[in-house]
All heavy atoms as an XYZ file, in Angstrom:
909
protein
N     137.360     45.391    150.219
C     136.523     45.590    151.389
C     135.202     46.201    150.939
O     135.172     47.135    150.156
C     137.248     46.517    152.377
C     136.400     46.926    153.532
S     137.082     48.110    154.733
C     138.803     48.119    154.488
N     134.126     45.651    151.463
C     132.816     46.172    151.092
C     132.573     47.534    151.738
O     133.197     47.891    152.740
C     131.714     45.197    151.521
O     131.478     45.294    152.914
N     131.669     48.270    151.157
C     131.317     49.592    151.689
C     130.760     49.472    153.105
O     131.052     50.296    153.967
C     130.302     50.278    150.767
C     129.930     51.676    151.203
C     131.100     52.657    151.170
O     132.049     52.492    150.423
N     131.017     53.678    152.001
N     129.975     48.410    153.366
C     129.382     48.225    154.687
C     130.470     48.009    155.736
O     130.423     48.586    156.827
C     128.407     47.050    154.674
C     127.640     46.897    155.982
C     126.680     45.728    155.937
C     125.446     46.120    155.180
N     124.356     45.136    155.288
N     131.461     47.196    155.422
C     132.567     46.951    156.356
C     133.360     48.239    156.576
O     133.730     48.567    157.706
C     133.468     45.804    155.869
C     132.724     44.480    156.005
C     134.786     45.766    156.637
C     133.446     43.281    155.419
N     133.614     48.971    155.507
C     134.335     50.244    155.611
C     133.598     51.211    156.559
O     134.208     51.819    157.447
C     134.499     50.869    154.228
C     135.191     52.180    154.230
N     136.551     52.306    154.436
C     134.710     53.438    154.089
C     136.870     53.585    154.426
N     135.773     54.290    154.202
N     132.292     51.332    156.399
C     131.503     52.218    157.257
C     131.467     51.712    158.696
O     131.520     52.506    159.639
C     130.086     52.366    156.700
C     130.037     53.170    155.414
C     128.638     53.257    154.826
O     127.657     53.237    155.603
O     128.534     53.344    153.582
N     131.387     50.386    158.880
C     131.405     49.795    160.218
C     132.725     50.136    160.914
O     132.742     50.566    162.066
C     131.223     48.271    160.111
C     130.989     47.585    161.423
C     129.713     47.464    161.939
C     132.045     47.050    162.146
C     129.483     46.823    163.158
C     131.839     46.412    163.365
C     130.552     46.297    163.863
N     133.834     49.965    160.196
C     135.150     50.299    160.750
C     135.255     51.775    161.119
O     135.855     52.125    162.138
C     136.263     49.917    159.772
C     136.420     48.419    159.624
O     135.866     47.639    160.395
N     137.168     48.012    158.614
N     134.683     52.647    160.305
C     134.701     54.081    160.604
C     133.964     54.397    161.905
O     134.391     55.252    162.671
C     134.100     54.893    159.452
C     135.046     55.034    158.270
O     136.255     54.729    158.409
O     134.566     55.458    157.196
N     132.855     53.705    162.158
C     132.103     53.901    163.405
C     132.967     53.504    164.596
O     133.052     54.230    165.591
C     130.777     53.102    163.380
C     129.810     53.701    162.354
C     130.145     53.055    164.771
C     128.577     52.855    162.077
N     133.617     52.354    164.492
C     134.487     51.880    165.574
C     135.639     52.857    165.791
O     135.952     53.233    166.932
C     135.040     50.477    165.254
C     133.920     49.448    165.205
C     136.103     50.071    166.281
C     134.368     48.100    164.674
N     136.290     53.264    164.722
C     137.451     54.162    164.820
C     137.072     55.483    165.485
O     137.750     55.964    166.388
C     138.043     54.407    163.436
C     139.308     55.268    163.461
C     139.949     55.387    162.087
N     140.611     54.126    161.720
C     140.175     53.292    160.786
N     139.088     53.551    160.086
N     140.843     52.191    160.521
N     135.963     56.068    165.061
C     135.528     57.349    165.621
C     135.211     57.213    167.106
O     135.636     58.048    167.914
C     134.313     57.878    164.869
C     133.825     59.219    165.402
C     132.565     59.690    164.718
C     132.067     61.029    165.182
N     132.219     61.359    166.574
N     134.498     56.178    167.484
C     134.136     55.997    168.882
C     135.380     55.863    169.758
O     135.491     56.503    170.802
C     133.254     54.753    169.041
C     132.822     54.495    170.471
C     131.330     54.286    170.536
C     133.548     53.290    171.030
N     136.334     55.057    169.327
C     137.539     54.850    170.126
C     138.420     56.098    170.144
O     139.052     56.382    171.149
C     138.298     53.627    169.636
C     137.533     52.359    170.006
C     138.183     51.110    169.511
N     137.342     49.973    169.789
C     137.691     48.959    170.567
N     138.867     48.936    171.134
N     136.863     47.961    170.769
N     138.436     56.829    169.058
C     139.201     58.082    169.055
C     138.584     59.075    170.034
O     139.292     59.741    170.792
C     139.263     58.682    167.654
C     140.121     59.917    167.606
C     140.312     60.423    166.214
C     141.328     61.541    166.310
N     141.246     62.545    165.384
N     137.260     59.176    170.022
C     136.573     60.078    170.946
C     136.781     59.649    172.396
O     136.953     60.482    173.277
C     135.076     60.142    170.639
C     134.760     60.845    169.327
O     135.674     61.486    168.742
O     133.609     60.738    168.866
N     136.793     58.344    172.657
C     136.898     57.818    174.015
C     138.324     57.885    174.564
O     138.546     58.278    175.706
C     136.386     56.377    174.059
C     136.312     55.702    175.423
C     135.366     56.455    176.359
C     135.846     54.261    175.265
N     139.316     57.503    173.738
C     140.690     57.375    174.217
C     141.638     58.443    173.677
O     142.799     58.490    174.059
C     141.262     56.000    173.848
C     140.539     54.855    174.499
C     139.801     53.966    173.735
C     140.596     54.664    175.872
C     139.134     52.903    174.336
C     139.942     53.610    176.471
C     139.204     52.727    175.706
N     141.174     59.270    172.746
C     142.044     60.280    172.172
C     142.860     59.768    171.005
O     143.590     60.499    170.366
N     142.726     58.478    170.709
C     143.448     57.848    169.595
C     142.629     56.658    169.132
O     142.268     55.812    169.933
C     144.827     57.383    170.051
C     145.620     56.658    168.971
C     146.932     56.139    169.542
C     147.834     55.525    168.514
N     147.286     54.452    167.728
N     142.353     56.615    167.855
C     141.671     55.462    167.296
C     142.689     54.454    166.792
O     143.879     54.761    166.681
N     142.239     53.235    166.510
C     143.159     52.235    165.978
C     143.714     52.645    164.619
O     143.041     53.308    163.840
C     142.305     50.973    165.857
C     140.902     51.401    166.019
C     140.884     52.751    166.640
N     144.965     52.243    164.367
C     145.588     52.559    163.080
C     145.023     51.693    161.963
O     144.896     52.144    160.829
C     147.102     52.380    163.195
C     147.722     53.403    164.129
C     149.154     53.070    164.507
O     149.737     52.126    163.937
O     149.681     53.765    165.401
N     144.687     50.442    162.306
C     144.098     49.528    161.314
C     142.982     48.725    161.953
O     143.083     48.326    163.110
C     145.137     48.560    160.777
C     146.113     49.181    159.796
C     147.086     48.148    159.342
N     147.555     47.474    160.560
C     148.631     46.731    160.648
N     149.348     46.511    159.620
N     148.997     46.180    161.781
N     141.933     48.490    161.166
C     140.823     47.646    161.601
C     140.500     46.680    160.471
O     140.360     47.091    159.317
C     139.554     48.471    161.926
C     139.840     49.543    162.976
C     138.430     47.544    162.397
C     138.663     50.475    163.231
N     140.406     45.419    160.828
C     139.978     44.400    159.857
C     138.722     43.756    160.428
O     138.749     43.204    161.532
C     141.073     43.349    159.651
C     140.634     42.226    158.776
N     140.485     42.372    157.409
C     140.288     40.953    159.063
C     140.079     41.213    156.909
N     139.942     40.341    157.892
N     137.615     43.839    159.702
C     136.338     43.304    160.164
C     135.814     42.286    159.169
O     135.921     42.483    157.956
C     135.303     44.442    160.332
O     135.780     45.352    161.326
C     133.943     43.915    160.753
N     135.238     41.217    159.705
C     134.511     40.245    158.893
C     133.128     40.059    159.505
O     132.971     40.129    160.722
C     135.238     38.876    158.785
C     136.546     39.011    158.024
C     135.481     38.256    160.136
N     132.154     39.871    158.645
C     130.798     39.557    159.086
C     130.594     38.054    158.931
O     130.817     37.506    157.850
C     129.754     40.305    158.262
C     129.796     41.808    158.400
C     129.547     42.619    157.315
C     130.064     42.409    159.624
C     129.560     44.006    157.427
C     130.086     43.796    159.757
C     129.832     44.595    158.654
N     130.180     37.410    160.017
C     129.913     35.973    160.013
C     128.564     35.766    160.693
O     128.427     36.017    161.894
C     131.002     35.181    160.769
C     130.690     33.696    160.764
C     132.378     35.460    160.205
N     127.582     35.359    159.918
C     126.216     35.160    160.405
C     125.734     36.430    161.120
O     125.582     37.454    160.479
C     126.128     33.912    161.280
C     126.474     32.647    160.511
C     126.485     31.397    161.361
O     126.053     31.441    162.527
O     126.945     30.364    160.850
N     125.511     36.374    162.429
C     125.006     37.552    163.152
C     126.114     38.266    163.927
O     125.827     39.028    164.848
C     123.882     37.153    164.114
C     124.371     36.274    165.246
O     125.264     35.449    165.065
N     123.788     36.446    166.413
N     127.366     38.036    163.544
C     128.492     38.640    164.256
C     129.357     39.484    163.326
O     129.520     39.170    162.158
C     129.378     37.542    164.859
C     128.703     36.730    165.931
S     129.755     35.402    166.529
C     129.709     34.278    165.133
N     129.895     40.545    163.911
C     130.951     41.320    163.264
C     132.187     41.115    164.132
O     132.157     41.390    165.338
C     130.579     42.783    163.184
N     133.239     40.596    163.543
C     134.470     40.312    164.275
C     135.535     41.272    163.763
O     135.870     41.262    162.579
C     134.904     38.851    164.077
C     133.760     37.919    164.505
C     136.191     38.561    164.851
C     133.851     36.525    163.945
N     136.024     42.110    164.681
C     136.973     43.158    164.307
C     138.300     42.955    165.020
O     138.337     42.763    166.232
C     136.419     44.538    164.668
O     135.220     44.791    163.975
N     139.380     43.013    164.244
C     140.743     42.999    164.777
C     141.284     44.412    164.613
O     141.281     44.952    163.510
C     141.620     42.003    163.992
O     140.993     40.719    163.996
C     143.005     41.907    164.599
N     141.710     44.992    165.731
C     142.168     46.388    165.739
C     143.629     46.432    166.169
O     143.987     45.862    167.199
C     141.330     47.208    166.716
C     139.813     47.187    166.488
C     139.152     46.067    167.259
C     139.222     48.498    166.909
N     144.458     47.083    165.379
C     145.874     47.218    165.728
C     146.236     48.699    165.818
O     145.603     49.537    165.181
C     146.782     46.515    164.706
O     146.491     47.021    163.401
C     146.580     45.010    164.711
N     147.258     48.979    166.608
C     147.691     50.360    166.779
C     146.733     51.156    167.640
O     146.353     52.266    167.281
N     146.343     50.598    168.772
C     145.346     51.213    169.648
C     145.933     52.056    170.766
O     145.357     53.056    171.168
C     144.504     50.117    170.333
C     143.864     49.174    169.369
O     142.850     49.479    168.792
N     144.452     47.996    169.198
N     147.058     51.620    171.289
C     147.579     52.135    172.554
C     148.269     53.488    172.362
O     149.064     53.670    171.441
C     148.548     51.114    173.186
C     149.063     51.592    174.531
C     147.868     49.752    173.337
N     147.946     54.424    173.253
C     148.551     55.752    173.201
C     149.951     55.705    173.814
O     150.275     54.790    174.582
C     147.710     56.775    173.991
O     147.768     56.447    175.380
C     146.269     56.807    173.506
N     150.800     56.691    173.511
C     152.124     56.738    174.142
C     152.050     56.764    175.678
O     152.854     56.118    176.354
C     152.732     58.030    173.594
C     152.066     58.207    172.265
C     150.656     57.718    172.468
N     151.091     57.459    176.232
C     150.932     57.512    177.689
C     150.589     56.131    178.237
O     151.141     55.704    179.258
C     149.834     58.529    178.079
O     150.202     59.806    177.559
C     149.661     58.600    179.576
N     149.680     55.418    177.551
C     149.326     54.064    177.995
C     150.534     53.129    177.914
O     150.728     52.293    178.793
C     148.170     53.512    177.162
C     146.845     54.175    177.453
C     145.761     53.770    176.485
O     146.040     53.612    175.272
O     144.612     53.622    176.937
N     151.340     53.268    176.863
C     152.545     52.437    176.739
C     153.485     52.684    177.918
O     154.056     51.742    178.467
C     153.266     52.730    175.424
C     152.567     52.165    174.211
C     153.305     52.510    172.935
C     152.504     52.044    171.731
N     153.116     52.415    170.465
N     153.637     53.938    178.305
C     154.489     54.272    179.438
C     153.933     53.658    180.728
O     154.661     53.027    181.491
C     154.619     55.790    179.581
C     155.409     56.204    180.786
C     156.791     56.084    180.799
C     154.766     56.685    181.909
C     157.526     56.444    181.922
C     155.486     57.056    183.029
C     156.869     56.934    183.044
N     152.630     53.833    180.960
C     151.996     53.282    182.161
C     152.119     51.759    182.186
O     152.372     51.162    183.234
C     150.515     53.708    182.247
C     150.428     55.214    182.458
C     149.785     52.960    183.364
C     149.026     55.783    182.291
N     151.992     51.129    181.020
C     152.017     49.669    180.933
C     153.421     49.081    181.041
O     153.596     47.874    180.942
C     151.365     49.225    179.621
N     154.417     49.912    181.284
C     155.789     49.400    181.382
C     156.042     48.658    182.695
O     157.077     48.028    182.861
C     156.804     50.532    181.197
O     156.678     51.486    182.242
N     155.095     48.713    183.635
C     155.182     47.916    184.863
C     154.023     46.923    184.864
O     153.013     47.120    184.163
C     155.085     48.798    186.122
O     153.768     49.368    186.190
C     156.142     49.904    186.113
N     154.147     45.873    185.667
C     153.098     44.847    185.725
C     151.770     45.441    186.196
O     150.710     45.147    185.625
C     153.524     43.704    186.635
N     151.819     46.270    187.234
C     150.584     46.892    187.725
C     150.000     47.853    186.694
O     148.782     47.910    186.506
C     150.836     47.635    189.039
C     151.016     46.693    190.219
O     150.621     45.511    190.104
O     151.542     47.146    191.247
N     150.856     48.604    186.030
C     150.401     49.523    184.999
C     149.764     48.787    183.833
O     148.749     49.229    183.285
N     150.341     47.666    183.458
C     149.798     46.844    182.371
C     148.385     46.379    182.716
O     147.465     46.487    181.890
C     150.709     45.644    182.116
C     150.308     44.703    180.999
C     150.408     45.393    179.655
C     151.196     43.473    181.023
N     148.198     45.911    183.926
C     146.863     45.470    184.363
C     145.877     46.639    184.355
O     144.723     46.486    183.967
C     146.940     44.863    185.769
C     147.621     43.527    185.818
C     147.717     43.020    187.249
C     148.573     41.775    187.319
N     148.803     41.350    188.699
N     146.344     47.799    184.784
C     145.483     48.972    184.844
C     145.049     49.409    183.443
O     143.867     49.680    183.210
C     146.211     50.123    185.548
C     145.354     51.345    185.731
S     146.063     52.686    186.704
C     147.798     52.595    186.393
N     145.975     49.460    182.497
C     145.637     49.869    181.134
C     144.695     48.844    180.497
O     143.701     49.210    179.849
C     146.906     50.074    180.273
C     146.540     50.318    178.818
C     147.734     51.232    180.814
N     144.970     47.568    180.703
C     144.108     46.513    180.157
C     142.695     46.639    180.710
O     141.713     46.623    179.961
C     144.686     45.126    180.466
C     143.835     44.017    179.941
N     142.821     43.452    180.693
C     143.817     43.386    178.741
C     142.231     42.512    179.981
N     142.812     42.458    178.789
N     142.583     46.778    182.029
C     141.261     46.887    182.662
C     140.521     48.129    182.170
O     139.324     48.072    181.863
C     141.408     46.910    184.177
N     141.225     49.239    182.091
C     140.588     50.471    181.642
C     140.097     50.333    180.204
O     138.953     50.704    179.893
C     141.563     51.644    181.757
N     140.932     49.810    179.338
C     140.562     49.663    177.925
C     139.347     48.757    177.751
O     138.408     49.099    177.038
C     141.740     49.087    177.124
C     142.759     50.112    176.718
C     142.342     50.704    175.424
N     143.225     51.777    174.988
C     143.138     52.316    173.796
N     142.264     51.895    172.929
N     143.924     53.301    173.466
N     139.362     47.589    178.380
C     138.265     46.640    178.168
C     136.989     47.102    178.861
O     135.911     47.061    178.278
C     138.656     45.224    178.629
O     139.106     45.269    179.983
C     139.730     44.638    177.755
N     137.108     47.577    180.088
C     135.925     47.997    180.838
C     135.265     49.214    180.214
O     134.036     49.262    180.082
C     136.295     48.291    182.306
O     136.874     47.104    182.872
C     135.074     48.684    183.125
N     136.051     50.198    179.823
C     135.471     51.414    179.239
C     134.704     51.109    177.956
O     133.604     51.627    177.745
C     136.552     52.458    178.965
C     137.061     53.133    180.221
S     138.422     54.283    179.892
C     137.548     55.647    179.135
N     135.280     50.278    177.104
C     134.611     49.926    175.841
C     133.312     49.181    176.118
O     132.260     49.507    175.569
C     135.550     49.085    174.938
C     136.646     49.961    174.360
C     134.781     48.377    173.829
C     136.163     51.017    173.386
N     133.373     48.162    176.968
C     132.175     47.367    177.241
C     131.091     48.197    177.917
O     129.911     48.078    177.591
C     132.542     46.134    178.050
C     133.341     45.156    177.208
C     133.932     44.012    177.995
O     133.940     44.002    179.213
N     134.450     43.026    177.279
N     131.472     49.066    178.848
C     130.494     49.934    179.509
C     129.853     50.908    178.526
O     128.640     51.139    178.569
C     131.142     50.712    180.660
C     131.455     49.842    181.862
O     131.030     48.670    181.894
O     132.153     50.344    182.775
N     130.664     51.467    177.649
C     130.141     52.422    176.679
C     129.101     51.775    175.760
O     128.022     52.328    175.545
C     131.282     53.014    175.846
C     130.891     54.102    174.866
C     130.397     55.341    175.616
C     132.068     54.466    173.985
N     129.423     50.596    175.236
C     128.485     49.907    174.347
C     127.240     49.443    175.106
O     126.153     49.387    174.539
C     129.147     48.721    173.654
C     129.955     49.102    172.432
C     131.272     49.518    172.544
C     129.399     49.042    171.164
C     132.017     49.867    171.429
C     130.133     49.386    170.031
C     131.439     49.794    170.184
O     132.166     50.130    169.068
N     127.383     49.098    176.395
C     126.237     48.675    177.201
C     125.278     49.842    177.433
O     124.063     49.653    177.483
C     126.706     48.096    178.532
N     125.822     51.048    177.556
C     124.994     52.233    177.781
C     124.261     52.652    176.512
O     123.090     53.007    176.552
C     125.849     53.402    178.270
C     126.395     53.219    179.655
C     127.407     54.311    180.003
O     127.511     55.325    179.328
N     128.174     54.074    181.044
N     124.981     52.639    175.395
C     124.383     53.095    174.139
C     125.163     52.548    172.960
O     126.387     52.666    172.901
C     124.386     54.624    174.092
C     123.779     55.182    172.839
C     123.776     56.711    172.844
O     123.967     57.345    173.863
N     123.553     57.286    171.680
N     124.445     51.984    172.017
C     125.066     51.510    170.787
C     125.532     52.727    169.985
O     124.805     53.720    169.898
C     124.063     50.690    169.958
O     123.585     49.607    170.767
C     124.701     50.128    168.701
N     126.727     52.668    169.401
C     127.211     53.807    168.610
C     126.226     54.197    167.507
O     125.609     53.343    166.874
C     128.518     53.294    168.009
C     128.953     52.224    168.932
C     127.696     51.590    169.452
N     126.120     55.484    167.313
C     125.190     56.029    166.329
C     125.451     55.441    164.940
O     126.578     55.434    164.460
C     125.344     57.548    166.280
C     124.341     58.231    165.383
C     124.478     59.749    165.415
O     124.868     60.292    166.460
O     124.191     60.364    164.378
N     124.392     54.927    164.342
C     124.453     54.415    162.981
C     124.831     52.954    162.848
O     124.678     52.374    161.772
N     125.321     52.317    163.917
C     125.791     50.927    163.807
C     124.647     49.962    163.505
O     124.735     49.148    162.581
C     126.523     50.498    165.073
C     127.060     49.075    165.013
S     128.017     48.605    166.458
C     129.601     49.344    166.047
N     123.574     50.034    164.282
C     122.462     49.102    164.079
C     121.769     49.355    162.738
O     121.364     48.406    162.062
C     121.466     49.205    165.235
C     122.051     48.676    166.538
C     121.122     48.820    167.735
O     120.235     49.717    167.724
O     121.285     48.038    168.672
N     121.670     50.605    162.339
C     121.063     50.924    161.046
C     121.917     50.366    159.907
O     121.396     49.844    158.922
C     120.907     52.447    160.885
C     119.914     53.074    161.846
C     120.489     53.316    163.259
O     121.701     53.115    163.482
O     119.705     53.682    164.143
N     123.234     50.474    160.053
C     124.145     50.000    159.019
C     124.024     48.497    158.809
O     123.941     48.027    157.675
C     125.591     50.359    159.371
C     126.658     49.884    158.388
C     126.508     50.593    157.042
C     128.052     50.109    158.965
N     124.015     47.725    159.898
C     123.966     46.264    159.757
C     122.540     45.736    159.690
O     122.327     44.568    159.381
C     124.751     45.534    160.880
C     126.202     45.917    160.856
C     124.156     45.771    162.234
N     121.566     46.583    159.983
C     120.168     46.180    159.875
C     119.714     45.270    160.999
O     118.818     44.449    160.815
N     120.319     45.416    162.178
C     119.967     44.555    163.294
C     120.387     45.193    164.612
O     121.294     46.022    164.656
C     120.667     43.191    163.140
O     120.263     42.307    164.165
N     119.723     44.773    165.686
C     120.005     45.292    167.028
C     121.249     44.619    167.607
O     121.407     43.405    167.517
C     118.798     45.020    167.928
C     118.957     45.448    169.372
C     117.689     45.173    170.160
C     117.814     45.443    171.632
N     118.549     46.591    172.048
N     122.134     45.429    168.200
C     123.320     44.904    168.878
C     122.900     44.286    170.200
O     122.268     44.943    171.034
C     124.352     46.009    169.117
C     125.627     45.588    169.838
C     126.451     44.609    168.986
C     126.467     46.802    170.208
N     123.243     43.017    170.402
C     122.899     42.321    171.646
C     124.049     42.308    172.638
O     123.858     42.515    173.837
C     122.472     40.875    171.354
C     121.255     40.683    170.459
C     121.026     39.195    170.207
C     120.029     41.347    171.065
N     125.259     42.011    172.154
C     126.415     41.849    173.041
C     127.688     42.331    172.343
O     127.807     42.252    171.122
C     126.637     40.370    173.404
C     125.435     39.699    173.963
N     124.956     39.933    175.224
C     124.603     38.782    173.414
C     123.888     39.193    175.429
N     123.651     38.490    174.348
N     128.634     42.771    173.169
C     129.984     43.055    172.699
C     130.955     42.307    173.592
O     130.904     42.425    174.817
C     130.298     44.552    172.767
C     131.773     44.907    172.539
C     132.208     44.570    171.113
C     132.052     46.353    172.858
N     131.822     41.528    172.980
C     132.917     40.865    173.685
C     134.196     41.505    173.173
O     134.406     41.595    171.963
C     132.924     39.358    173.392
C     131.655     38.683    173.827
C     130.596     38.533    172.941
C     131.505     38.219    175.130
C     129.421     37.916    173.334
C     130.327     37.609    175.528
C     129.277     37.455    174.636
N     135.030     41.981    174.084
C     136.206     42.725    173.674
C     137.382     42.432    174.588
O     137.220     42.285    175.795
C     135.885     44.224    173.706
O     136.951     44.974    173.202
N     138.570     42.341    174.000
C     139.791     42.170    174.781
C     140.937     42.817    174.018
O     140.839     43.052    172.814
C     140.078     40.696    175.022
C     141.012     40.458    176.207
O     141.384     41.439    176.904
O     141.387     39.301    176.451
N     142.013     43.102    174.760
C     143.186     43.727    174.154
C     144.444     43.127    174.750
O     144.477     42.798    175.931
C     143.161     45.266    174.343
C     144.293     45.939    173.557
C     143.191     45.640    175.816
C     144.165     47.448    173.451
N     145.450     42.936    173.917
C     146.788     42.564    174.372
C     147.630     43.825    174.262
O     148.010     44.218    173.167
C     147.372     41.437    173.524
C     146.666     40.110    173.789
C     147.474     38.934    173.349
C     148.654     38.730    174.205
N     148.745     37.551    175.004
N     147.858     44.447    175.396
C     148.557     45.727    175.424
C     149.967     45.589    174.853
O     150.409     46.421    174.056
C     148.606     46.290    176.868
C     147.203     46.469    177.447
C     149.398     47.593    176.919
C     146.326     47.443    176.714
N     150.675     44.529    175.252
C     152.067     44.351    174.826
C     152.197     44.278    173.310
O     153.168     44.749    172.736
C     152.676     43.061    175.424
C     152.464     42.862    176.900
C     151.151     42.147    177.245
O     150.259     42.036    176.380
O     151.018     41.707    178.385
N     151.227     43.667    172.660
C     151.265     43.507    171.198
C     150.415     44.552    170.479
O     150.380     44.583    169.249
C     150.818     42.096    170.837
C     151.785     41.052    171.382
C     151.213     39.652    171.340
O     150.254     39.402    170.589
O     151.741     38.802    172.076
N     149.701     45.372    171.254
C     148.857     46.432    170.721
C     147.865     45.913    169.680
O     147.740     46.447    168.580
C     149.711     47.560    170.144
C     148.941     48.873    170.041
O     147.741     48.894    170.386
O     149.538     49.877    169.612
N     147.156     44.853    170.078
C     146.121     44.287    169.213
C     144.882     44.015    170.059
O     144.983     43.537    171.181
C     146.621     43.007    168.506
C     145.577     42.490    167.524
C     147.017     41.941    169.501
C     146.089     41.405    166.604
N     143.742     44.382    169.510
C     142.474     44.168    170.201
C     141.527     43.391    169.290
O     141.625     43.470    168.059
C     141.843     45.503    170.593
N     140.636     42.654    169.933
C     139.606     41.919    169.207
C     138.262     42.307    169.801
O     138.098     42.342    171.018
C     139.782     40.383    169.356
C     141.112     39.923    168.806
C     138.610     39.630    168.717
C     141.219     39.966    167.304
N     137.320     42.619    168.952
C     135.954     42.880    169.389
C     135.018     41.999    168.576
O     135.134     41.926    167.346
C     135.583     44.351    169.186
O     136.303     45.172    170.073
N     134.112     41.335    169.271
C     133.095     40.518    168.618
C     131.740     41.138    168.962
O     131.348     41.182    170.131
C     133.146     39.042    169.073
C     132.042     38.235    168.399
C     134.510     38.440    168.800
N     131.075     41.643    167.951
C     129.766     42.256    168.096
C     128.722     41.217    167.711
O     128.780     40.679    166.605
C     129.634     43.459    167.139
C     130.679     44.514    167.329
C     131.951     44.391    166.746
C     130.407     45.643    168.084
C     132.907     45.377    166.910
C     131.379     46.637    168.250
C     132.622     46.503    167.670
N     127.798     40.933    168.604
C     126.753     39.939    168.339
C     125.434     40.680    168.149
O     124.977     41.398    169.037
C     126.636     38.927    169.487
C     125.545     37.899    169.186
C     127.977     38.229    169.749
N     124.865     40.503    166.968
C     123.610     41.159    166.616
C     122.455     40.170    166.662
O     122.665     38.952    166.651
C     123.731     41.791    165.219
C     124.672     42.960    165.174
C     126.012     42.771    164.879
C     124.234     44.247    165.439
C     126.903     43.833    164.858
C     125.102     45.320    165.418
C     126.442     45.121    165.127
N     121.259     40.693    166.696
C     120.060     39.869    166.783
C     119.852     39.025    165.516
O     119.465     37.867    165.590
C     118.853     40.783    167.027
C     117.598     40.092    167.403
C     116.542     41.093    167.860
O     116.179     41.989    167.073
O     116.114     40.971    169.009
N     120.086     39.612    164.371
C     119.835     38.955    163.089
C     121.112     38.827    162.277
O     122.066     39.581    162.489
C     118.823     39.780    162.273
C     117.510     39.974    163.010
O     116.942     38.972    163.460
O     117.070     41.142    163.134
N     121.135     37.899    161.319
C     122.305     37.786    160.443
C     122.561     39.097    159.696
O     121.627     39.836    159.358
C     121.913     36.676    159.458
C     120.879     35.887    160.171
C     120.129     36.877    161.033
N     123.825     39.368    159.459
C     124.234     40.592    158.761
C     124.366     40.279    157.274
O     125.122     39.372    156.899
C     125.574     41.116    159.312
C     125.463     41.371    160.814
C     126.005     42.381    158.573
C     126.795     41.575    161.510
N     123.639     41.018    156.458
C     123.752     40.785    155.018
C     125.028     41.463    154.516
O     125.426     42.519    154.998
C     122.535     41.331    154.281
O     122.465     42.727    154.420
N     125.669     40.820    153.579
C     126.904     41.357    152.997
C     126.521     42.379    151.993
O     126.995     43.124    151.409
C     127.726     40.248    152.374
C     128.087     39.158    153.344
C     129.173     39.531    154.338
O     130.100     40.247    154.000
N     129.063     39.109    155.551
């Protein structure tokens, strides 16, 4: 793993830990042209797992996870992210499968990301 990817993953982990009280256990990121595509596993807290044990709870945890992340990035790009990749963050697409505890985030930047 390159140093840039390692630092990018650290930014994601810290932000999610600060937001949800638990960061992902593993993050795998690849840079493709102007995108950073991250697969995050081990995201869900024990409380969220309990809440998600019903259909309504599952929908609530999913909505909270996806909406909170997208709103946070829309308000402010995480500190150091744009400097690290050398480009402005334009969009974040994010989703999570609560049952499998896996999330995908696609970060779209203005310019291609150099490796």
